[in-house]
Structure formats: C-alpha cells, structure tokens
Backbone as CSV, one residue per row, in Angstrom:
resi,resn,N_x,N_y,N_z,CA_x,CA_y,CA_z,C_x,C_y,C_z
1,UNK,83.845,88.162,85.367,85.424,88.024,85.024,86.071,89.000,86.256
2,UNK,87.164,88.445,86.873,87.648,89.322,88.075,88.312,90.594,87.631
3,UNK,88.454,91.457,88.550,88.994,93.018,88.152,90.275,92.593,87.717
4,UNK,91.070,91.827,88.081,92.711,91.611,87.748,92.508,90.958,86.589
5,UNK,91.687,90.200,86.103,91.804,89.494,84.592,91.179,90.606,83.632
6,UNK,90.341,91.492,84.056,90.006,92.481,83.027,91.218,93.502,82.802
7,UNK,91.943,93.982,83.917,92.950,94.738,83.672,94.179,94.125,82.962
8,UNK,94.306,92.819,83.335,95.349,92.211,82.479,95.073,92.087,81.075
9,UNK,93.762,91.844,80.656,93.345,91.792,79.196,93.520,92.975,78.557
10,UNK,93.363,94.223,79.277,93.748,95.573,78.677,95.306,95.752,78.586
11,UNK,96.103,95.230,79.388,97.463,95.134,79.398,98.029,94.367,78.131
12,UNK,97.476,93.181,77.934,97.799,92.328,76.801,97.388,93.164,75.422
13,UNK,96.281,93.758,75.483,95.841,94.425,74.232,96.885,95.424,73.916
14,UNK,97.162,96.393,74.997,98.269,97.398,74.810,99.411,96.888,74.340
15,UNK,99.971,95.801,74.808,101.206,95.060,74.389,101.322,94.769,73.007
16,UNK,100.199,93.960,72.531,99.953,93.526,71.123,100.040,94.813,70.249
17,UNK,99.271,95.680,70.567,99.217,96.928,69.770,100.778,97.732,69.620
18,UNK,101.332,97.869,70.758,102.518,98.418,70.782,103.572,97.677,70.024
19,UNK,103.507,96.361,70.238,104.371,95.555,69.621,104.376,95.532,67.877
20,UNK,103.209,95.733,67.531,102.751,95.802,66.072,103.493,97.035,65.488
21,UNK,103.349,98.152,66.455,104.024,99.521,65.949,105.577,99.376,66.021
22,UNK,105.929,98.748,67.032,107.462,98.374,67.012,107.997,97.851,66.064
23,UNK,107.355,96.851,65.330,107.722,95.968,64.128,107.829,96.881,62.958
24,UNK,107.096,98.024,62.965,106.993,98.897,61.721,108.173,99.837,61.965
25,UNK,108.823,99.961,63.137,109.849,100.812,63.388,111.220,100.276,63.067
26,UNK,112.026,100.804,62.218,113.169,100.308,61.662,114.292,100.501,62.568
27,UNK,114.308,101.408,63.418,115.231,101.833,64.498,115.432,100.547,65.376
28,UNK,116.634,100.502,66.144,116.847,99.598,67.140,116.128,99.872,68.360
29,UNK,115.781,98.912,69.001,115.105,98.926,70.166,115.886,99.189,71.393
30,UNK,115.613,100.354,72.176,116.531,100.536,73.307,115.923,99.666,74.539
31,UNK,117.026,99.130,75.110,116.833,98.427,76.241,117.658,98.930,77.675
32,UNK,117.077,98.836,78.669,117.855,99.075,79.903,117.467,98.124,80.912
33,UNK,118.671,97.973,81.590,118.762,97.075,82.709,119.235,97.592,83.945
34,UNK,118.476,97.292,85.150,119.091,97.757,86.439,119.063,96.563,87.388
35,UNK,120.193,96.619,88.111,120.206,95.440,89.126,120.404,96.281,90.390
36,UNK,119.804,96.005,91.664,120.136,96.674,92.839,120.008,95.874,94.059
37,UNK,120.675,96.196,94.926,120.684,95.496,96.261,120.351,96.636,97.321
38,UNK,119.682,96.164,98.286,119.400,97.101,99.612,119.484,96.335,100.925
39,UNK,119.572,97.449,101.826,119.529,96.634,103.125,118.883,97.706,104.188
40,UNK,118.379,97.109,105.145,117.564,97.794,106.192,118.088,97.376,107.635
41,UNK,118.578,97.989,108.411,119.206,97.516,109.502,118.169,97.049,110.540
42,UNK,118.552,96.264,111.615,117.468,95.710,112.347,116.890,96.817,113.279
43,UNK,115.587,96.642,113.533,114.985,97.763,114.278,113.874,97.140,115.154
44,UNK,113.348,97.588,116.181,112.555,96.865,116.992,110.946,97.281,116.569
45,UNK,110.005,96.449,117.040,108.603,96.624,116.951,108.279,97.557,118.180
46,UNK,107.593,98.669,117.994,107.252,99.517,119.132,106.276,98.815,120.262
47,UNK,105.724,97.804,119.890,104.844,97.389,120.927,105.480,96.063,121.603
48,UNK,106.897,95.632,121.239,107.506,94.547,121.740,109.061,94.728,121.583
49,UNK,109.863,93.661,121.958,111.280,93.626,121.780,111.654,92.850,120.687
50,UNK,110.700,92.253,119.776,110.958,91.728,118.635,111.691,92.614,117.610
51,UNK,112.478,92.138,116.630,113.204,93.002,115.637,113.281,92.106,114.482
52,UNK,113.560,92.916,113.356,113.739,92.434,111.916,114.560,93.320,111.122
53,UNK,115.565,92.407,110.499,116.450,93.053,109.496,115.897,92.620,108.193
54,UNK,116.205,93.488,107.099,115.687,93.140,105.793,116.853,93.577,104.664
55,UNK,117.153,92.550,103.927,117.996,92.588,102.778,117.180,92.189,101.616
56,UNK,117.472,92.883,100.400,116.905,92.682,99.303,117.588,93.017,98.046
57,UNK,117.005,92.402,96.804,117.510,92.587,95.509,116.608,92.746,94.610
58,UNK,116.837,93.471,93.500,115.817,93.787,92.390,116.596,93.805,91.132
59,UNK,115.791,93.422,90.029,116.108,93.618,88.670,115.077,94.230,87.819
60,UNK,115.263,95.454,87.129,114.354,95.953,86.373,114.882,95.708,84.800
61,UNK,113.934,95.515,83.906,114.205,95.548,82.559,113.123,96.403,81.766
62,UNK,113.662,97.230,80.913,112.605,98.149,80.172,113.060,98.348,78.655
63,UNK,112.032,98.178,77.939,112.219,98.283,76.592,111.021,98.662,75.681
64,UNK,111.129,99.827,75.074,110.097,100.468,74.334,108.648,100.486,74.968
65,UNK,108.614,101.038,76.137,107.449,101.109,76.961,107.225,99.959,77.748
66,UNK,107.753,98.793,77.539,107.398,97.682,78.403,108.546,97.649,79.528
67,UNK,107.781,96.988,80.665,108.715,96.813,81.665,108.465,95.526,82.615
68,UNK,109.554,95.061,83.104,109.444,93.778,84.016,110.437,93.964,84.982
69,UNK,110.116,93.511,86.311,110.782,93.564,87.414,110.634,92.404,88.394
70,UNK,111.501,91.893,89.106,111.483,91.080,90.036,112.318,91.622,91.310
71,UNK,111.638,91.374,92.360,112.064,91.857,93.804,112.034,90.934,94.643
72,UNK,113.208,90.605,95.447,113.073,89.597,96.664,113.564,90.141,97.779
73,UNK,112.819,90.025,98.831,113.381,90.441,100.336,113.380,89.378,101.148
74,UNK,114.573,89.426,102.000,114.790,88.393,103.053,114.702,89.018,104.292
75,UNK,113.924,88.527,105.204,113.596,88.970,106.544,114.376,88.068,107.611
76,UNK,115.072,88.849,108.515,115.998,88.030,109.501,115.387,88.495,110.946
77,UNK,114.892,87.655,111.740,113.966,87.950,112.796,114.859,87.774,114.228
78,UNK,114.538,88.514,115.183,114.930,88.312,116.362,113.716,88.258,117.579
79,UNK,113.773,87.576,118.477,112.895,87.519,119.588,111.372,87.228,119.004
80,UNK,111.226,86.280,118.025,109.797,86.096,117.600,108.856,85.893,118.533
81,UNK,109.247,85.321,119.709,108.196,85.170,120.884,107.579,86.382,121.369
82,UNK,108.065,87.425,120.997,107.666,88.825,121.463,106.766,89.561,120.331
83,UNK,106.592,88.872,119.102,105.700,89.314,118.177,104.200,89.162,118.629
84,UNK,103.381,90.171,118.122,101.985,89.930,118.173,101.198,89.445,117.015
85,UNK,102.135,88.645,116.258,101.508,87.910,115.160,102.462,86.678,115.089
86,UNK,101.905,85.574,114.283,102.667,84.367,114.324,102.493,83.466,115.463
87,UNK,103.252,82.304,115.597,102.851,81.442,116.560,104.007,81.553,117.873
88,UNK,105.026,82.591,117.644,105.861,82.786,118.741,106.965,81.937,118.842
89,UNK,107.093,81.007,117.901,108.295,80.088,117.657,108.959,80.425,116.478
90,UNK,108.125,79.985,115.214,108.797,80.155,113.940,108.875,81.596,113.551
91,UNK,109.626,81.897,112.562,109.789,83.000,111.815,108.524,83.315,111.169
92,UNK,107.843,84.371,111.179,106.576,84.573,110.559,106.590,84.325,108.898
93,UNK,107.822,84.765,108.454,108.264,84.438,107.004,109.637,84.898,106.856
94,UNK,110.210,84.477,105.771,111.644,84.616,105.521,111.852,85.423,104.230
95,UNK,111.453,84.844,103.325,111.673,85.620,101.805,110.280,86.002,101.161
96,UNK,110.160,87.297,100.773,108.922,87.580,100.115,109.315,88.077,98.689
97,UNK,108.479,87.585,97.562,108.735,88.020,96.290,107.789,88.895,95.595
98,UNK,108.266,89.558,94.580,107.191,90.537,93.893,107.634,90.544,92.501
99,UNK,106.688,90.230,91.592,106.924,90.289,90.131,105.998,91.369,89.468
100,UNK,106.511,92.128,88.742,105.618,93.106,88.005,105.839,93.187,86.559
101,UNK,104.802,93.355,85.777,104.961,93.515,84.276,104.141,94.646,83.831
102,UNK,104.562,95.434,83.036,103.722,96.577,82.687,104.064,97.366,81.275
103,UNK,103.194,98.161,81.008,103.319,98.997,79.819,103.148,100.496,79.925
104,UNK,103.906,101.477,79.414,103.743,102.929,79.701,103.994,103.634,78.353
105,UNK,103.274,104.702,77.974,103.214,105.261,76.799,103.202,106.909,77.175
106,UNK,104.209,107.510,76.526,104.117,109.102,76.803,104.233,109.480,75.357
107,UNK,103.577,110.814,75.182,103.545,111.635,73.815,103.201,113.068,74.017
108,UNK,103.306,113.815,72.914,103.022,115.107,73.107,101.622,115.405,72.336
109,UNK,100.807,116.519,73.036,99.625,116.960,72.410,100.003,118.072,71.525
110,UNK,100.840,119.039,71.830,101.360,120.086,70.943,102.777,120.587,71.727
111,UNK,103.167,121.820,71.211,104.271,122.306,71.884,104.561,122.262,73.319
112,UNK,103.371,122.639,74.003,103.415,122.597,75.475,102.763,121.457,76.213
113,UNK,101.841,121.037,75.782,101.129,119.986,76.571,101.541,118.601,75.962
114,UNK,101.709,117.702,76.982,102.039,116.357,77.016,101.235,115.334,77.867
115,UNK,101.382,114.111,77.552,100.564,113.086,78.431,101.137,111.680,78.660
116,UNK,100.765,111.089,79.480,101.193,109.590,79.876,100.238,108.831,80.421
117,UNK,100.394,107.544,79.990,99.419,106.451,80.672,100.250,105.040,80.742
118,UNK,99.569,104.285,81.657,100.374,103.009,81.816,99.311,102.075,82.671
119,UNK,99.743,100.812,82.421,99.033,99.698,83.170,100.246,98.672,83.722
120,UNK,99.852,98.289,85.026,100.908,97.404,85.508,100.094,96.072,86.216
121,UNK,100.768,94.996,85.862,100.103,93.747,86.679,101.161,93.204,87.532
122,UNK,100.839,92.821,88.801,101.687,92.454,89.863,101.464,91.114,90.306
123,UNK,102.313,90.418,90.817,102.230,89.310,91.910,103.307,89.294,92.979
124,UNK,102.695,89.260,94.185,103.471,89.465,95.188,103.107,88.249,96.309
125,UNK,104.030,87.539,96.738,103.898,86.259,97.383,105.007,85.829,98.249
126,UNK,104.689,84.737,99.189,105.668,84.231,100.018,106.036,82.853,99.215
127,UNK,105.133,81.992,98.932,105.401,80.829,98.209,104.595,80.602,96.994
128,UNK,103.207,80.495,97.371,102.183,80.243,96.290,101.921,81.446,95.641
129,UNK,101.670,81.532,94.292,101.211,82.767,93.568,99.680,82.854,93.516
130,UNK,98.942,81.887,93.843,97.363,81.835,93.767,97.001,83.003,94.580
131,UNK,96.040,83.702,94.012,95.434,85.038,94.697,96.461,86.001,95.306
132,UNK,97.465,86.206,94.413,98.687,87.066,94.812,98.428,88.361,93.899
133,UNK,97.508,88.283,93.161,97.721,89.446,91.986,97.196,90.630,92.399
134,UNK,97.723,91.725,91.669,97.105,93.135,91.812,97.407,93.755,90.294
135,UNK,96.822,94.919,90.255,96.870,95.644,88.918,96.660,97.335,89.094
136,UNK,97.242,97.990,88.494,97.193,99.402,88.646,97.108,100.038,87.134
137,UNK,96.358,101.122,87.062,96.198,101.787,85.782,96.460,103.327,86.196
138,UNK,97.195,104.017,85.514,97.463,105.527,85.742,97.413,106.232,84.423
139,UNK,97.285,107.639,84.706,97.230,108.424,83.258,97.492,109.965,83.985
140,UNK,98.068,110.734,83.167,98.370,111.948,83.349,98.469,113.012,82.198
141,UNK,98.261,114.359,82.439,98.510,115.351,81.409,99.557,116.439,82.176
142,UNK,100.374,116.774,81.250,101.362,117.888,81.701,101.323,119.065,80.864
143,UNK,102.119,120.047,81.340,102.344,121.290,80.532,103.810,121.803,80.748
144,UNK,104.339,122.190,79.704,105.740,122.737,79.813,105.734,124.251,79.856
145,UNK,106.007,124.786,80.773,106.052,126.313,80.964,107.281,127.023,80.243
146,UNK,108.384,126.530,80.389,109.535,127.079,79.610,110.600,125.872,79.558
147,UNK,111.766,126.417,79.377,112.956,125.249,79.280,113.209,124.738,80.605
148,UNK,112.936,125.356,81.669,113.295,124.821,83.026,112.076,124.265,83.778
149,UNK,110.851,124.816,83.720,109.736,124.211,84.467,108.625,123.696,83.723
150,UNK,108.088,122.425,84.374,106.967,121.740,83.793,106.219,121.133,85.043
151,UNK,104.923,120.854,84.613,104.212,120.103,85.701,103.266,119.242,85.126
152,UNK,102.760,118.220,86.007,101.706,117.318,85.472,100.836,117.085,86.657
153,UNK,99.597,116.573,86.244,98.511,116.171,87.113,97.938,114.608,86.475
154,UNK,97.527,113.920,87.565,96.998,112.459,87.108,96.481,112.007,88.083
155,UNK,96.003,110.703,87.838,95.369,109.812,88.815,95.954,108.350,88.621
156,UNK,95.922,107.614,89.745,96.206,106.074,89.668,95.127,105.257,90.434
157,UNK,94.899,104.260,89.654,93.670,103.385,90.388,94.452,101.984,90.651
158,UNK,94.288,101.252,91.770,95.049,100.112,92.276,94.093,99.294,92.768
159,UNK,94.246,97.897,92.658,93.305,96.915,93.109,94.211,95.700,93.249
160,UNK,93.790,94.929,94.519,94.400,93.584,94.838,93.589,92.949,95.738
161,UNK,93.788,91.788,96.352,92.979,91.134,97.198,92.566,91.796,98.381
162,UNK,93.247,92.721,98.767,92.978,93.387,100.021,92.194,94.678,99.944
163,UNK,92.513,95.512,98.899,91.934,96.720,98.760,91.929,97.310,97.349
164,UNK,91.170,98.257,97.239,90.999,98.993,95.753,90.998,100.353,96.253
165,UNK,92.033,101.039,95.640,92.016,102.418,95.895,92.229,103.363,94.591
166,UNK,91.776,104.865,94.726,92.165,105.563,93.586,92.852,106.965,94.219
167,UNK,93.863,107.488,93.714,94.532,108.591,94.226,95.025,109.537,93.139
168,UNK,94.774,110.834,93.232,95.472,111.826,92.319,96.758,111.988,92.702
169,UNK,97.564,112.464,91.786,98.852,113.083,91.981,99.261,114.395,91.123
170,UNK,100.143,114.873,91.510,100.656,116.095,91.227,102.328,116.113,91.008
171,UNK,102.666,116.650,90.062,104.471,116.629,90.065,104.776,118.084,89.550
172,UNK,105.706,118.534,90.087,106.282,119.774,89.567,107.749,119.553,89.391
173,UNK,108.403,119.929,88.174,109.684,119.584,87.789,110.512,120.812,87.294
174,UNK,111.744,120.788,87.818,112.536,121.990,87.481,114.060,121.486,87.125
175,UNK,114.684,121.965,86.053,115.900,121.770,85.939,116.691,122.852,84.943
176,UNK,118.006,123.044,85.316,118.701,124.175,84.802,120.187,123.716,84.680
177,UNK,120.660,123.278,83.418,121.803,122.749,83.234,122.611,123.681,82.415
178,UNK,123.931,123.623,82.516,124.875,124.445,81.577,125.271,123.488,80.439
179,UNK,126.114,124.131,79.601,126.582,123.266,78.434,127.545,122.341,79.045
180,UNK,128.226,122.314,79.875,129.019,121.261,80.365,128.298,120.215,81.162
181,UNK,127.057,120.232,81.277,126.273,119.392,81.987,125.964,119.626,83.401
182,UNK,126.766,120.523,83.978,126.419,120.870,85.369,125.168,121.697,85.570
183,UNK,124.533,121.491,86.898,123.148,122.273,87.150,122.321,121.544,88.133
184,UNK,121.295,122.274,88.414,120.411,121.763,89.432,119.160,121.238,88.905
185,UNK,118.608,120.089,89.457,117.328,119.522,89.137,116.370,119.279,90.433
186,UNK,115.050,119.194,90.196,114.192,119.038,91.276,112.696,118.471,90.660
187,UNK,112.417,117.626,91.619,110.854,117.144,91.364,110.248,116.967,92.578
188,UNK,109.102,117.593,92.665,108.245,117.517,93.778,106.951,116.852,93.435
189,UNK,106.593,115.855,94.395,105.459,115.070,94.161,105.524,113.872,95.079
190,UNK,104.694,112.858,94.645,104.660,111.591,95.738,106.129,110.984,95.868
191,UNK,106.913,111.075,94.734,108.227,110.764,94.760,109.119,111.975,94.431
192,UNK,109.733,112.653,95.397,110.526,113.924,95.242,111.910,113.734,95.376
193,UNK,112.635,114.546,94.309,113.999,114.428,94.361,114.616,115.697,93.928
194,UNK,115.832,116.084,94.553,116.493,117.211,94.151,118.107,116.949,94.266
195,UNK,118.744,117.693,93.443,120.283,117.407,93.230,120.990,118.356,92.618
196,UNK,122.352,117.974,92.351,123.278,118.749,91.641,123.982,117.839,90.686
197,UNK,124.115,118.313,89.552,124.914,117.510,88.553,126.346,118.406,88.513
198,UNK,127.338,117.691,88.753,128.699,118.372,88.414,129.226,118.258,87.183
199,UNK,128.550,117.512,86.379,128.848,117.222,84.809,127.990,116.179,84.238
200,UNK,128.176,115.895,83.109,127.427,114.789,82.480,127.599,113.303,83.086
201,UNK,128.407,113.311,83.864,128.771,111.918,84.526,128.588,111.749,85.984
202,UNK,128.607,112.834,86.681,128.462,112.668,88.018,127.481,113.604,88.499
203,UNK,126.683,113.157,89.766,125.795,114.025,90.398,125.487,113.574,91.625
204,UNK,124.850,114.281,92.651,124.431,113.994,93.975,123.068,114.236,94.035
205,UNK,122.195,113.399,94.669,120.668,113.509,94.529,120.258,112.986,95.949
206,UNK,119.043,113.876,96.322,118.481,113.340,97.519,117.026,113.177,97.191
207,UNK,116.494,112.133,97.950,115.251,111.560,97.486,114.134,111.418,98.786
208,UNK,112.867,111.647,98.553,111.832,111.279,99.484,110.705,110.440,98.830
209,UNK,110.420,109.288,99.373,109.334,108.523,98.735,108.569,107.716,99.867
210,UNK,107.452,107.321,99.211,106.664,106.417,100.028,106.601,104.867,99.494
211,UNK,106.310,103.855,100.392,106.382,102.533,99.811,105.348,101.797,100.420
212,UNK,104.502,101.004,99.738,103.586,100.257,100.340,103.351,99.033,99.381
213,UNK,103.346,97.726,100.165,103.236,96.589,99.156,102.110,95.464,99.986
214,UNK,101.714,94.741,99.240,100.862,93.663,99.890,101.445,92.324,99.403
215,UNK,101.523,91.263,100.369,102.056,90.059,99.808,101.110,88.900,100.379
216,UNK,101.156,87.936,99.573,100.166,86.555,99.954,101.034,85.752,100.596
217,UNK,100.519,85.374,101.857,101.364,84.537,102.733,101.308,83.060,102.236
218,UNK,102.085,82.196,102.635,101.919,80.891,102.183,100.812,79.958,102.899
219,UNK,100.445,78.944,102.005,99.166,78.073,102.672,99.514,77.563,104.006
220,UNK,100.689,77.292,104.566,101.146,76.875,105.939,101.495,78.067,106.842
221,UNK,101.282,79.360,106.377,101.768,80.509,107.407,101.106,80.204,108.669
222,UNK,101.987,80.646,109.691,101.600,80.805,111.136,101.059,82.010,111.421
223,UNK,101.110,82.932,110.452,100.467,84.166,110.694,99.115,84.189,110.343
224,UNK,98.901,83.783,108.974,97.562,83.635,108.558,97.421,82.746,107.203
225,UNK,96.945,81.530,107.380,97.289,80.552,106.333,96.412,81.203,104.908
226,UNK,97.110,81.121,103.845,96.562,82.006,102.655,96.280,83.415,102.695
227,UNK,96.651,83.915,103.955,96.289,85.451,104.169,97.340,86.295,103.598
228,UNK,97.274,87.525,104.049,98.192,88.579,103.494,98.808,89.538,104.534
229,UNK,99.969,90.047,104.041,100.746,90.967,105.092,100.899,92.237,104.155
230,UNK,100.593,93.511,104.619,100.942,94.712,104.143,101.967,95.331,104.921
231,UNK,102.920,95.811,103.930,104.168,96.651,104.657,104.051,98.164,104.099
232,UNK,104.327,99.015,104.865,104.395,100.451,104.450,105.422,101.429,105.189
233,UNK,106.071,102.392,104.607,107.069,103.030,105.212,107.321,104.453,104.303
234,UNK,107.966,105.218,104.933,108.557,106.463,104.245,110.167,106.358,104.230
235,UNK,110.627,106.905,103.295,111.982,106.828,103.112,112.807,108.094,102.590
236,UNK,113.868,108.367,103.087,114.709,109.573,102.511,116.118,109.024,102.438
237,UNK,116.779,109.377,101.144,118.070,108.923,100.773,118.865,109.990,100.227
238,UNK,120.364,109.819,100.270,121.058,110.717,99.693,121.977,109.848,98.704
239,UNK,122.332,110.061,97.473,122.974,109.104,96.502,124.019,109.980,95.606
240,UNK,124.904,109.217,95.289,125.972,109.614,94.189,125.693,108.828,93.056
241,UNK,125.364,109.401,92.049,125.217,108.761,90.548,126.399,108.997,89.842
242,UNK,126.826,107.910,89.200,128.154,108.112,88.281,127.895,107.360,87.084
243,UNK,128.391,108.136,85.890,128.251,107.327,84.463,129.443,107.423,84.028
244,UNK,130.516,106.383,84.231,132.049,106.283,83.846,132.019,106.221,82.380
245,UNK,130.966,105.548,81.724,131.177,105.571,80.202,129.758,105.205,79.613
246,UNK,129.691,105.187,78.348,128.306,105.339,77.734,127.569,104.186,78.009
247,UNK,126.435,104.193,78.579,125.353,103.199,78.760,125.418,102.726,80.226
248,UNK,126.563,102.877,80.764,126.670,102.237,82.264,126.394,103.259,83.330
249,UNK,125.802,102.986,84.408,125.410,103.855,85.576,125.738,103.163,86.722
250,UNK,125.870,103.792,87.828,125.998,103.390,89.141,125.523,104.464,90.090
251,UNK,124.727,103.892,91.121,124.205,104.872,92.093,124.325,103.998,93.581
252,UNK,124.762,104.963,94.395,125.076,104.268,95.731,124.681,105.415,96.799
253,UNK,124.122,104.908,98.043,123.882,105.897,99.243,123.135,105.391,100.260
254,UNK,123.235,106.082,101.160,122.480,105.881,102.479,121.024,106.180,102.491
255,UNK,120.404,105.370,103.350,118.717,105.761,103.310,118.385,105.626,104.744
256,UNK,117.229,106.295,104.984,116.513,106.277,106.359,115.114,106.041,106.025
257,UNK,114.733,105.024,107.054,113.429,104.545,106.727,112.716,104.860,108.085
258,UNK,111.302,105.353,107.911,110.545,105.773,109.056,109.075,105.659,108.845
259,UNK,108.340,105.846,109.796,106.864,105.643,109.762,106.442,104.350,109.168
260,UNK,106.946,103.230,109.753,107.125,101.875,109.256,105.993,101.010,109.851
261,UNK,105.300,100.117,109.239,104.207,99.431,109.882,103.753,98.221,109.072
262,UNK,103.334,97.237,109.761,102.828,96.056,109.202,101.365,95.646,109.513
263,UNK,100.599,95.241,108.599,99.121,94.721,109.015,98.714,93.437,108.274
264,UNK,97.976,92.652,109.154,97.708,91.350,108.625,96.358,91.140,108.314
265,UNK,96.212,90.376,107.485,94.799,90.092,106.812,94.511,88.433,106.719
266,UNK,93.432,88.042,106.818,92.991,86.667,106.609,92.831,86.378,105.027
267,UNK,92.671,85.307,104.517,92.560,84.746,103.224,91.429,85.511,102.351
268,UNK,90.593,86.147,103.122,89.401,86.736,102.411,89.602,88.351,102.378
269,UNK,90.747,88.687,102.826,91.164,90.204,102.764,90.502,90.982,104.018
270,UNK,90.102,90.357,104.943,89.613,90.906,106.264,90.654,91.259,107.137
271,UNK,90.977,92.407,107.793,92.015,92.797,108.616,91.860,92.193,109.897
272,UNK,92.957,91.661,110.597,92.798,91.275,112.029,93.896,91.733,112.743
273,UNK,93.715,91.868,114.268,94.922,92.342,114.913,95.047,93.804,114.576
274,UNK,96.009,94.251,115.380,96.435,95.947,115.192,97.644,96.096,114.376
275,UNK,97.880,97.281,113.940,98.954,97.594,113.027,100.143,97.344,113.985
276,UNK,101.342,96.529,113.496,102.508,96.513,114.122,103.608,97.398,113.667
277,UNK,103.743,98.606,114.520,104.559,99.673,113.933,105.966,99.366,114.383
278,UNK,107.019,99.780,113.510,108.468,99.672,113.807,109.199,100.779,114.094
279,UNK,110.311,100.785,114.790,111.094,101.945,114.900,111.669,102.368,113.637
280,UNK,112.202,103.628,113.461,113.031,103.917,112.352,114.244,103.140,112.216
281,UNK,114.936,103.186,111.090,116.176,102.289,110.790,116.934,103.078,109.528
282,UNK,118.143,102.715,109.607,118.868,103.230,108.670,119.266,102.085,107.590
283,UNK,119.664,102.216,106.607,119.807,101.306,105.536,120.662,101.878,104.297
284,UNK,120.690,101.281,103.145,121.534,101.704,102.115,121.289,100.950,100.722
285,UNK,121.505,101.623,99.675,121.198,100.837,98.390,122.424,101.051,97.357
286,UNK,122.501,100.138,96.553,123.576,100.051,95.369,122.765,99.665,94.242
287,UNK,122.941,100.354,93.148,122.303,100.125,91.945,123.314,100.198,90.703
288,UNK,123.292,99.158,89.806,124.012,99.175,88.565,122.911,99.154,87.473
289,UNK,123.248,100.103,86.261,122.400,99.996,85.137,123.169,100.127,84.004
290,UNK,122.555,99.513,82.920,123.113,99.666,81.635,122.009,99.683,80.423
291,UNK,122.321,100.740,79.677,121.423,101.131,78.552,122.026,100.425,77.317
292,UNK,121.243,99.555,76.393,121.926,99.157,75.087,121.371,100.025,73.996
C-alpha cells in the first residue's frame, strides 16, 4: 500500500471517530468560511528576460476540526522563448489547482500543558489528478507560562511524489489585551505575526511566512509530460483586519515576495535542469470570512 493511501486511511479513521463524537454533542456545529484573492506582479527570471504574473483565489471551510480548501493560481507569461524550461513557444502552464482536506484536534493535558495533532491530504495538479497526491501528519505539545506567554514544540512529516521530509518546529506566542480589546500580539515561528489591535473590531498585522508547493503537470505538458513543478518563496505582508459585525471579517494588505524559485521533475520524481530563480515582486491579498 502506498504512503499516501496509508495516511489517507488514518485520516478517514480520524474523521469517522470525530464525527461519532460530534453526533453526541448537542451543541450547534461552528462553521467558518474564508474566500480570498491574491496577486503577484510580473517579475523576471534571473537567468532570462522571461517574466510571469500570478493571480489566485482560494476558499477555506472549517467545521469542528475538519477542513477543506481549494486554491487556483493563474499564470500569465511574457517572453516564453527566453525560459530555460518548456518548448519556447507555448506557455509552460496557465492554471494550477490544489485541493486539501484535513482534520485537526487540540486539547488540554492540565492547567498549563496542551497538545495538538492533525493530518492533511492534498492533490495539486494542472489537469489530471493521477499521481498528484500528498499527505502530511503533524503534532505538537505546548506550555502556558502565564496569561501572556505560551510556547509549543512539534514536528511535521510530509510526503508526495517528489519528496518525503520531516521537520521540527517551535512557536512562541505573546498577547496582552485590555478590557476594550486593544493590545499587542505576537507569534514567532515558521509563520510569524505581530500586530496591534485598536479594539475588538480593528487591528493591524504584520506577517512573515514560507510557501512551497508541488504540482503534477498535465500529460501533454511541454515542460515534463506527467512531471512535476515545485514553487517556493518567502513573503512578508502588512494587513488591516476589520470585523464590522458579528461573524464577518475582512483582511486586506500589500505583500512582498522574495527568494522565489521553481524546480522541474520528470514523471518519476527525478529533478532535471537547474532551479529557475525569480526576482522579488510586490503583490497583495483580500480575504473575506464568516463564522456561523
């Protein structure tokens, strides 16, 4: 049995178990939905005069530990004849899709100690979904020092058709709010945030994060038939978050992308060619959310 099938079997078992527990719970099930759009301005590849602009959209749905998301990214190319991958005539690809389904559980061990665990299955592809699957398992344990400080340590294991990796992570969190909802907050880790809340409804937030994804290319791809492309980057952003009424939220802000590169792989997951590095680029995002 493949690694993906084993992990998905674990996910299914967790889902069935959690669903049985939810049926015993007479309280209403909280559901949150987020819809977002993003844009990354055109930027050149460092080894050529080719350039690409990226526009995307994403929807996230969460309910009692379960999560589902779909993300689509559209690529607009310039000077494809200058690229070091593809056939120099056609766009390497236009739209890439990613679907993810997962389950997370968090709980308390005692007054100070807490834990978290989760599993996610993904499919990221250009057209055909076969051999586009990946899965991740994660777990952490944390400690609450006082009303302001807490920290956690954990590990994440990820596998797809290109690679399998295990990575530890550490997060340190601080928050200090007044009765009117104003105050400061901070998270230091793989995804870092810091900001100031003016009230319960308005705040500014700064974020730093890493992003890396692997997509299965279509059967007729001019880059690599049934092959793969990986994209990676670092990003910083500044956002204004607003909650004008109960349940609804809006977040908008500029973003800056850097340390960007793409790598190509054949259908067997073997890397070929060099990494195609891109110049830094500015962008932005807009997110709407609602909690039922």
